[in-house]
C-alpha positions as CSV (number, residue, x, y, z in Angstrom):
1,M,9.9,-10.7,-11.6
2,K,11.5,-8.7,-14.4
3,Q,14.8,-6.9,-14.0
4,T,15.7,-3.8,-15.9
5,K,18.2,-1.1,-16.0
6,K,17.6,2.4,-15.0
7,N,20.1,5.1,-14.1
8,S,22.6,2.3,-13.6
9,K,20.4,0.9,-10.7
10,E,18.5,-2.6,-10.9
11,V,14.8,-1.9,-10.8
12,Y,12.5,-4.8,-10.2
13,H,9.1,-4.9,-11.9
14,S,6.4,-7.3,-10.8
15,R,3.9,-9.0,-13.0
16,V,1.5,-6.1,-12.1
17,Y,3.7,-4.1,-14.5
18,T,5.0,-6.9,-17.0
19,E,1.5,-8.5,-17.7
20,R,-0.7,-5.6,-17.9
21,P,-3.4,-5.8,-20.5
22,A,-3.5,-3.4,-23.5
23,Y,-6.6,-1.5,-22.3
24,A,-4.4,-0.3,-19.2
25,D,-2.9,2.2,-21.5
26,F,-6.0,3.5,-23.3
27,D,-7.2,7.0,-22.6
28,A,-9.9,7.5,-20.1
29,P,-13.0,7.0,-22.4
30,G,-11.7,3.9,-24.1
31,K,-10.4,2.4,-20.9
32,F,-13.8,2.6,-19.1
33,Q,-15.6,1.3,-22.3
34,A,-13.3,-1.8,-22.0
35,I,-14.0,-2.2,-18.3
36,Q,-17.7,-2.1,-19.0
37,S,-17.2,-5.0,-21.6
38,I,-15.4,-6.9,-18.9
39,I,-18.0,-6.2,-16.2
40,A,-20.7,-7.3,-18.7
41,R,-19.0,-10.4,-19.6
42,R,-18.2,-11.7,-16.3
43,L,-21.7,-10.8,-14.9
44,K,-23.2,-12.9,-17.4
45,E,-20.9,-15.8,-16.7
46,H,-21.2,-15.2,-12.8
47,P,-24.3,-13.6,-12.1
48,N,-24.3,-14.7,-8.4
49,A,-22.0,-11.9,-7.5
50,I,-21.3,-9.7,-4.5
51,C,-19.8,-6.2,-4.5
52,S,-18.0,-4.6,-1.7
53,Y,-18.8,-0.9,-1.1
54,S,-16.7,1.4,1.2
55,G,-18.3,4.7,0.7
56,G,-14.9,5.9,-0.8
57,S,-14.2,7.5,-4.2
58,D,-13.1,4.3,-5.9
59,S,-16.3,2.6,-4.7
60,D,-18.4,5.4,-6.0
61,I,-16.8,5.0,-9.6
62,M,-17.2,1.2,-9.3
63,V,-20.9,1.3,-8.3
64,H,-21.8,3.7,-11.2
65,L,-19.9,1.5,-13.5
66,V,-21.3,-1.7,-12.4
67,E,-25.1,-0.4,-12.2
68,S,-24.7,1.5,-15.6
69,T,-23.5,-1.8,-17.2
70,R,-26.3,-3.8,-15.7
71,E,-28.7,-1.3,-17.0
72,L,-27.1,-1.2,-20.4
73,F,-27.1,-5.0,-20.9
74,G,-30.1,-5.9,-19.0
75,L,-28.4,-7.9,-16.2
76,P,-29.7,-9.0,-12.9
77,K,-29.1,-7.1,-9.5
78,I,-26.3,-8.1,-7.4
79,K,-25.4,-8.0,-3.8
80,Y,-23.8,-5.0,-2.2
81,V,-22.1,-4.9,1.2
82,F,-20.5,-2.3,3.4
83,F,-18.2,-3.5,6.1
84,N,-18.3,-1.2,9.1
85,T,-15.2,-1.6,11.3
86,G,-16.6,0.5,14.1
87,L,-14.3,3.3,13.2
88,E,-16.3,5.0,10.5
89,M,-17.0,8.7,9.9
90,R,-20.6,9.8,9.9
91,A,-20.0,11.3,6.6
92,T,-19.2,7.7,5.2
93,K,-22.1,6.0,6.7
94,D,-24.5,8.8,5.6
95,H,-22.9,8.5,2.0
96,V,-23.5,4.6,1.9
97,R,-27.3,5.1,2.8
98,A,-27.4,8.0,-0.1
99,T,-25.7,5.8,-2.6
100,A,-28.2,2.7,-1.9
101,E,-31.2,5.4,-2.7
102,K,-29.5,7.0,-5.8
103,Y,-29.2,3.6,-7.6
104,S,-32.2,1.9,-5.9
105,I,-29.9,-0.7,-4.3
106,E,-29.6,-2.6,-1.0
107,I,-26.2,-2.1,0.8
108,E,-26.1,-4.4,3.6
109,E,-24.0,-3.1,6.7
110,C,-21.9,-5.8,8.2
111,R,-20.0,-5.6,11.4
112,P,-17.1,-7.8,12.7
113,K,-17.3,-10.0,15.7
114,V,-14.0,-8.8,17.0
115,N,-14.1,-5.0,16.8
116,I,-11.1,-2.6,16.0
117,V,-10.6,-1.8,19.8
118,Q,-10.4,-5.5,20.7
119,A,-8.1,-6.4,17.8
120,S,-5.9,-3.6,18.3
121,R,-5.3,-4.2,21.9
122,K,-4.8,-8.1,21.5
123,Y,-2.5,-7.9,18.3
124,G,-1.0,-4.5,17.9
125,I,-1.6,-1.4,15.6
126,P,-0.5,-0.8,12.1
127,F,2.7,1.3,11.4
128,V,3.5,2.8,8.1
129,S,2.0,0.0,5.8
130,K,0.3,-3.2,5.9
131,I,3.3,-4.8,4.6
132,M,5.7,-3.1,7.1
133,S,3.2,-3.8,9.9
134,A,3.5,-7.7,8.9
135,G,7.1,-7.6,8.9
136,L,7.6,-6.0,12.0
137,E,4.9,-8.1,13.8
138,G,6.9,-11.2,12.7
139,W,10.1,-9.7,14.0
140,Q,8.6,-9.0,17.4
141,K,7.0,-12.4,17.7
142,K,10.2,-14.2,16.6
143,E,12.7,-12.1,18.4
144,I,15.2,-12.2,15.7
145,P,18.1,-9.7,16.2
146,L,18.4,-7.1,13.6
147,S,22.1,-7.7,13.5
148,I,21.5,-10.7,11.2
149,A,21.2,-8.1,8.5
150,D,24.8,-6.9,9.2
151,E,25.8,-10.4,8.9
152,F,24.3,-11.0,5.7
153,E,25.5,-7.9,4.1
154,K,29.0,-8.6,5.1
155,A,29.0,-12.3,4.0
156,E,30.7,-13.0,0.6
157,D,28.7,-16.0,-0.1
158,K,25.2,-14.6,0.5
159,A,23.5,-18.0,-0.4
160,A,25.5,-19.8,2.1
161,K,24.8,-17.1,4.8
162,R,21.1,-17.2,3.9
163,K,21.0,-21.0,4.4
164,E,22.9,-20.7,7.6
165,L,20.4,-18.2,9.0
166,K,17.6,-20.5,8.0
167,E,19.0,-23.3,10.1
168,R,19.6,-21.0,13.0
169,Y,16.2,-19.4,12.9
170,P,13.8,-22.3,11.7
171,K,10.4,-21.4,10.5
172,C,11.4,-17.8,10.2
173,E,11.7,-17.5,6.4
174,S,9.7,-14.3,5.8
175,V,11.2,-12.5,8.7
176,I,14.7,-13.4,7.6
177,N,13.9,-12.1,4.2
178,F,12.2,-9.0,5.5
179,L,15.2,-8.2,7.7
180,C,18.2,-8.9,5.3
181,C,16.3,-7.5,2.3
182,C,16.7,-10.9,0.2
183,N,14.9,-13.8,-1.0
184,S,15.0,-17.2,0.3
185,A,17.9,-18.0,-2.1
186,G,20.0,-15.2,-0.7
187,E,19.6,-13.0,-3.6
188,P,19.6,-9.3,-2.5
189,R,16.1,-7.5,-3.3
190,P,16.5,-4.1,-1.9
191,N,14.1,-2.6,-4.3
192,I,10.8,-4.4,-3.5
193,Q,8.1,-3.6,-0.9
194,L,8.5,-6.8,1.1
195,V,11.7,-5.8,2.8
196,I,12.3,-3.5,5.9
197,N,14.3,-0.9,4.1
198,S,11.6,-0.3,1.6
199,S,11.1,2.6,4.0
200,K,14.3,4.5,4.0
201,Y,16.6,3.9,7.2
202,M,13.8,1.8,8.7
203,R,16.2,-0.9,10.0
204,D,18.6,1.6,11.6
205,F,15.7,3.5,13.1
206,I,14.2,0.4,14.5
207,S,17.6,-0.6,16.1
208,E,18.1,2.7,17.6
209,Y,14.5,3.3,18.7
210,P,12.8,0.2,19.4
211,P,9.0,0.4,19.5
212,D,7.5,0.1,22.9
213,F,4.1,-1.3,21.6
214,K,2.9,-4.3,19.5
215,I,2.8,-3.6,15.7
216,S,0.3,-5.5,13.6
217,A,-2.3,-5.0,10.7
218,K,-4.5,-7.7,12.1
219,C,-7.0,-5.1,13.0
220,C,-7.8,-5.0,9.3
221,D,-7.8,-9.0,9.1
222,Y,-10.4,-9.2,11.9
223,C,-12.6,-6.1,11.2
224,K,-12.7,-6.4,7.4
225,K,-11.2,-9.6,5.9
226,Q,-12.7,-12.1,8.1
227,V,-16.1,-10.4,7.9
228,A,-15.8,-10.3,4.1
229,H,-15.0,-14.1,3.9
230,R,-17.8,-14.8,5.9
231,V,-20.3,-12.8,4.0
232,Q,-18.9,-13.6,0.5
233,K,-18.4,-17.5,0.8
234,N,-21.8,-18.3,-0.7
235,Y,-21.2,-16.1,-4.0
236,D,-19.6,-17.2,-7.3
237,M,-18.0,-13.9,-7.9
238,I,-16.6,-11.1,-5.7
239,I,-16.1,-7.6,-6.9
240,T,-13.9,-5.1,-5.2
241,G,-12.6,-1.7,-6.2
242,E,-8.9,-2.2,-5.7
243,R,-6.5,-0.2,-7.9
244,R,-2.7,-0.6,-8.4
245,D,-2.3,3.2,-8.1
246,E,-3.0,3.0,-4.3
247,G,0.1,1.2,-3.9
248,G,1.1,-1.0,-1.0
249,M,-0.3,-4.6,-1.0
250,R,-2.7,-3.7,-4.0
251,S,0.4,-3.2,-6.1
252,V,1.7,-6.8,-5.2
253,P,1.0,-9.7,-7.5
254,R,-1.8,-12.2,-6.1
255,K,-1.1,-15.8,-5.6
256,D,-4.3,-16.8,-7.1
257,S,-3.6,-15.8,-10.7
258,T,-1.3,-13.8,-13.0
259,S,-4.3,-11.8,-14.1
260,M,-4.8,-8.9,-12.0
261,C,-8.4,-7.7,-13.1
262,F,-9.9,-11.2,-13.0
263,T,-9.0,-14.1,-10.9
264,E,-10.0,-17.6,-9.8
265,T,-9.3,-18.5,-6.3
266,S,-8.2,-22.0,-4.8
267,S,-11.9,-22.2,-3.5
268,G,-13.3,-21.9,-7.1
269,Q,-14.4,-18.4,-6.5
270,H,-13.8,-15.7,-9.1
271,R,-12.8,-12.1,-8.1
272,L,-13.3,-9.1,-10.4
273,R,-11.3,-5.9,-9.8
274,P,-12.6,-3.7,-12.6
275,L,-10.8,-0.6,-11.5
276,Y,-7.3,-2.4,-11.1
277,Y,-5.7,-0.2,-13.9
278,V,-7.7,2.7,-13.5
279,T,-5.3,5.7,-12.7
280,D,-6.1,8.9,-10.5
281,A,-6.4,10.9,-13.8
282,D,-8.9,8.3,-15.1
283,K,-11.0,8.7,-12.0
284,D,-11.0,12.6,-12.2
285,W,-12.3,12.3,-15.9
286,Y,-15.0,9.9,-15.0
287,K,-16.2,11.8,-12.0
288,D,-16.3,14.9,-14.3
289,F,-17.9,13.3,-17.2
290,Y,-20.7,11.6,-15.1
291,G,-21.1,14.3,-12.5
292,I,-20.5,11.9,-9.7
293,K,-20.7,13.3,-6.2
294,Y,-18.3,11.8,-3.5
295,S,-19.1,11.8,0.3
296,D,-18.6,14.9,2.4
297,A,-15.3,13.3,3.6
298,Y,-14.0,14.5,0.2
299,E,-16.2,17.2,-0.8
300,V,-16.5,19.2,2.6
301,Y,-13.7,17.8,4.9
302,G,-11.1,17.9,2.2
303,L,-9.9,14.2,2.4
304,T,-8.3,12.5,-0.5
305,R,-8.8,9.1,0.8
306,T,-11.2,7.4,3.2
307,G,-11.6,4.0,5.2
308,C,-11.0,3.2,8.7
309,C,-10.7,6.6,10.2
310,G,-7.1,7.6,11.4
311,C,-5.6,4.2,10.1
312,P,-2.0,4.8,10.6
313,I,-0.9,3.0,7.3
314,S,-1.8,6.5,5.8
315,Y,1.1,8.9,5.8
316,K,-1.6,11.9,6.2
317,A,-3.4,10.2,9.1
318,V,-2.9,12.8,11.7
319,E,-3.1,15.8,9.2
320,D,-6.6,14.2,7.9
321,L,-7.8,13.8,11.5
322,E,-7.1,17.4,12.0
323,K,-9.3,18.1,9.0
324,I,-12.2,15.8,10.4
325,R,-12.0,17.3,13.9
326,Q,-14.2,20.1,13.5
327,Y,-17.0,18.1,11.9
328,E,-16.6,14.9,13.9
329,P,-14.6,15.3,16.9
330,N,-15.7,12.0,18.5
331,V,-14.4,9.7,16.0
332,V,-11.1,11.9,16.0
333,K,-10.8,11.3,19.8
334,A,-11.5,7.5,19.2
335,A,-8.8,7.1,16.5
336,Y,-6.2,8.8,18.9
337,N,-7.1,6.4,21.7
338,I,-6.6,3.4,19.4
339,F,-3.7,4.5,17.2
340,G,-2.0,7.1,19.2
341,K,1.3,5.4,19.8
342,S,1.7,4.7,16.0
343,Y,1.2,8.3,15.2
344,E,4.0,9.2,17.8
345,Y,6.3,6.7,16.5
346,R,5.7,7.7,12.9
347,K,6.7,11.2,13.8
348,S,9.8,10.1,15.4
349,Y,10.7,8.0,12.3
350,N,10.2,10.9,10.0
351,D,12.2,13.2,12.2
352,Y,14.9,10.5,12.1
353,K,14.6,10.3,8.4
354,E,15.1,14.0,8.0
355,N,18.1,14.2,10.3
356,R,19.7,11.5,8.4
357,R,19.3,12.9,5.3
358,K,20.3,16.3,6.4
359,A,23.5,14.7,8.1
360,E,24.5,12.9,5.0
361,K,24.0,15.9,2.8
362,E,26.2,17.8,5.1
363,A,28.8,15.3,5.0
364,K,28.6,15.1,1.2
365,N,29.0,18.9,0.8
366,R,32.1,18.8,3.3
367,M,33.6,16.0,1.2
368,E,33.1,18.1,-2.1
369,D,34.6,21.2,-0.4
370,Q,37.8,19.3,0.8
371,N,38.2,17.8,-2.6
372,V,38.0,21.3,-4.1
373,E,40.4,22.7,-1.6
374,G,43.0,19.9,-2.3
375,Q,43.0,20.4,-6.1
376,M,46.1,21.7,-7.6
377,S,45.8,25.3,-8.9
378,L,47.8,27.1,-11.4
379,A,49.7,29.0,-8.8
380,D,50.9,25.8,-7.5
381,I,52.8,25.0,-10.9
382,P,56.2,26.5,-11.4
383,E,56.3,29.1,-14.1
384,Y,59.1,27.5,-16.0
385,L,56.7,24.6,-16.8
386,W,53.8,26.4,-18.0
387,C,54.7,26.3,-21.8
388,R,56.7,23.1,-21.7
389,D,55.6,20.6,-24.4
390,V,54.1,17.4,-22.8
391,N,56.6,15.4,-24.7
392,D,59.7,17.2,-23.1
């Protein structure tokens, strides 16, 4: 991690920022030209490749890039797969079929062994983000009191306190770091995503209003990741449409390599993320320039992101479901049945944040008013002192 100063506050930048390649700062035409060269080179080196296609806008840009590159350089076809979680919009499934026809490619539909209903009931449902869900899942399982964060904050020797917490709660390293907003050495890390207060006031909210349901992002593991691993294991290279600008886990450095666009995993497979440094503005340019049509989920329903329908890690999940309702009421009903408790808890959290911010602002204003009222005015100074020399 690199540490810089900004407005007198410490800002931590991960390798995603500090080791960005030169083309990441090119304008859109130059950037996509560089990406085509990367795709061509990697497909020549690893022709036994498989590409995940979600039916979303990133995937639409990616499949156009890959197929146009293949055609330009005369490269062999690759395998495409679509992972159906069981909670997909009709608009997405229709678009997957339309895309396969448009590019004359086969997109195999793969389904999980454990569906989203089963996974959610057994492990829990997401809340706020995948990172937050994983942290809170660990906290619920380990049953560590939130009060350890207060202990850590009050401790003068934070390294010693962190060591003592490790001894008190063995095999709970990540949970302790998550709750105390620190690393394993006891160094405070309040400005990274892997801590509870990366979402403002979250620790206080959880303390005052404990969740009455299990929190977990394992539904994604079972309905997407495990299926993907099973399907992708026999391929030399895996191509995905992840972008840093999406935030969350996608903006966190990977363990497999310091390179974000092309990596080699411990199993010897390679991963290509051609869109990793593509911005939203770059996508808009590409879509307009090549006349790419997204699915009805974007073009008709008005969504800005797709995926597992109604997933609570989107702060707009409920808003998006209302946009979908008139077109696909059944999928909306299913989303509420699965994720309803998370939607309600998210609303309570948002209300809590708003009330805290309002209360803090009012307290600040009162303090400023008191300071102004307590200041000495000219009327408080005796007249005979008005014109005296400061040296008198």
